[in-house]
N, C-alpha and C positions, 0 to 999 in steps of 0.2 A: 504493500500500500504506500509506503514511504517513497519507493522508487517511482511508482506511477504518479504520485503527487509532484515529485521533483521533475519528472519527464514532462508533465503538462505545463509546469512553470517554464521549462526550457522552451517548449513550443511557443508559448506566449511571448517570450523575449525575442525569439527568432522571428516570429511574425511581425513584431513591432519594429525590429531592426530593418527588415525588408520593406516594411511599409514606409519607414522614414526614407529609405533609398528610393522607393517609387515616387514619393512626394518630391524628392530632390530632382529626379529626372523630369517630372512634370514641371517643376519650378524653372529649371534650366531651359526647357523647351519653350516655356512662356516668354522668358527673357532671352530668346535666342539671338537677339541683335547685339548682345554683349559678348565681346570676343573671348572672355575668360571661359565661356561655356564650351568653346571649341576644344580647349585643353582638357577639361573635365570629362567630356564625352569620350575622348580617346581612351582615358583611363577606365572609365566605367564600362566601356565595351569589353575590356579584358575581364572585368568582374562578371559580366553577364555570361560570357563564354565559359568561364570557370563554373558558374552556378549551373549552367545547363549540363555540363559533363557530370557534376555531382548528382544532379537530378536523375540523369539516365542511369547512373550507377546504383542509386537508391531504388529506382523503379525496377530495373532488371533484377536486382538482388532481393527485391521485396523486403527491404530492411525496415522501411517506415513509410507507409502510405500517407501519413499525416505530414511529414516533412516534405515528401515528394509533392504533395498538393500545395503546400506553402510556397515552395520554390517555383512550381509551374505557374502559380497565380502571379507572382512577381514578373516572371519572364513574359507571360502572355499580356499582362497589363501594360508593359513598357515596350512591347515589340514594335508598335507603329512609330513611337518616338525614336527608338534606336535606328529604325530604318531611315527616318528623315534626317538624322544627325550623324549616322555612321555608315549608312548603306549596307549594314549587316544585320540580319534578323537575329533576335535572341532565340528563336525557335526555327531550326532548319526545315521543319515540316511546314512552316508557314513563311514562305519567302517574301521578301520585300516586293512591292509592286513597282512598275515602271515610274509611276507618278512620284512615289516616295524616294526612289533613287535619283530622279531628276531634281527633286527638292533638295536632296543632300548635295548634289553637284553644284547647284546654284548657291546654296548656303556656304559651302566650303570656299567657293570663289570669293564671296563677300567677306568671309571671316579672314581670309588671307590678306585682303586689302586693309581690313579694319585693324589688324594687328600692327600695321605700319602707319596707322593714322594718328598723328599727334593729338587730335581732339579726343579720340577714343582712349589713348594712353593717359591723358590728363584726367579724364573722368575716372579711369581705373585708379589712378594715384590718389584722387580726392576721396573716392568711396572706399577703397580698400576692398576687403571681402564683404559682399553684401550680407546684412544681418541674417536674412532668411537662409542663405547658404550655410553660414556658420551654425545656425540652429539645427538645420536638418542633418548636416554632417555630424554634429555633436550628438544628436539623438540616435542616429544610426550606430555610432561607435559605442554610446552608452549601453544600448540594449544588446548589442553584439557582445560586449564584455560581460554583461549580466548572464547572457546565454552561455558564454564560455565558463564562467564561474560555476553555474549550475551543472554544466557538463562535467567539470572536474569533481564536484561533490558526488555526482551520480556515479562516475567511474570508480571513485573510492568506495562508495557504498556497495556497488555491484561486485567489486573485487572481494570485499569482505564476505558477502553472501555466498559467492562462489566457493570460497575456502571453507565456509561453515558447512556447506553441503557434503564436503568430503569427510567431515568429522561425525556425521550422523551415524549412530549405531543402529543396525537392524536386527541384532541378534535375538531380541526378545519377541520379534514378530514371527508369526507362522510362515512356513515356506512360501505359500501362495501370496501372503501379504508382503513378504520380503521382495518378491519379484515385482509386485505392483509398485512398491515404494521405490525400487531401483529405477523403474521406468519413469516414475514421477520426477525423481532426482535428475535423471538424464535429460528429460524434457525441460526441466527448469534450467539446467546448465546451458542448454541450447538457446533458450530465451535470453539468458544473461549474456552469453557470447554475442548474440545479435545486438543486444542493447549496447554492449561495449564497443562494437563496431560502429554503431550509430553515433555514439558519443565522440569517437575518434574522428569521424567524418564531420561532426558538428564543430569541433574545435578547429578543423581545417577551414571550414566556411568562415568562422569568426575571424581567424587569422587573416584570411584573404580580404575580407571586408575592410578590416582596419588597415591593412597594407595598402590597398588601392586608394582608399579615401585619404589617408595621410600623405601618400605619394602624390596624389592629385593636388592636394592643397599646397604641398611643398613646391611642386613644379610650377603651379600657378603663381605663387609668390615670387619664386626665383625668376621665372620668365618675364613677369610684369616688371620687376625691378630692373632687370637687365635691359629690357627694351626701353624703358623710361629713361634710364641713365644714358643710353646711346643717343636717344632722340633729343634730350634736353641738356646734355653736357656741353658746356661752351667750348668752342675750338681753342686749341692751344694758343697762348699768347693773348687771349681776349679775356674780358671780365664781364660779369653780368651787370646789366644796367639797372 
């Protein structure tokens, strides 16, 4: 019962982390004229590709229908936006339309010019990271870390229960009851091993979410500062008026 309760808590945190990511994707799509979106989408596309591979592994291995459903929902809900902003579908079985790909090509061209536009860079320098962007990234990382902590606790608890099963004495049971008990113990061990595999995959998901989001924020900050310095640095031998 304790394991089931903790597992449900883990699913809740993972769902909230992916919902924050989904909201981030929707937010960036809405403000697509801001050039910083271009950098973030490149990073998030890598995360979407990773999540799809995990989804397929969980689905084929029948490890957790619940987590598979959570992952698929995120990938399906963001598919159209990723098609418009990266020209790559989050779901290979639902390819991007010609219209979505054309939208991406036009947008990519506009962003390439915007990244070299002094006005765009001045605005980026003035605003810094948009507050909503910071909030959504923060929420995604917060819930992902809570999911990871829950996965760690579950792994520890499952490990203890697995060891306890090996210490159960069946000597006082009748022969037919002993055989029944052995089958129950082996079945329980199988369930625990599957749960341990799920928790291992879960920690991988969380690690990837944090890695991609932090890397995106870092690259965005570094790229913006570098471009701004190049565009507005006074020539050698001159001074600012």
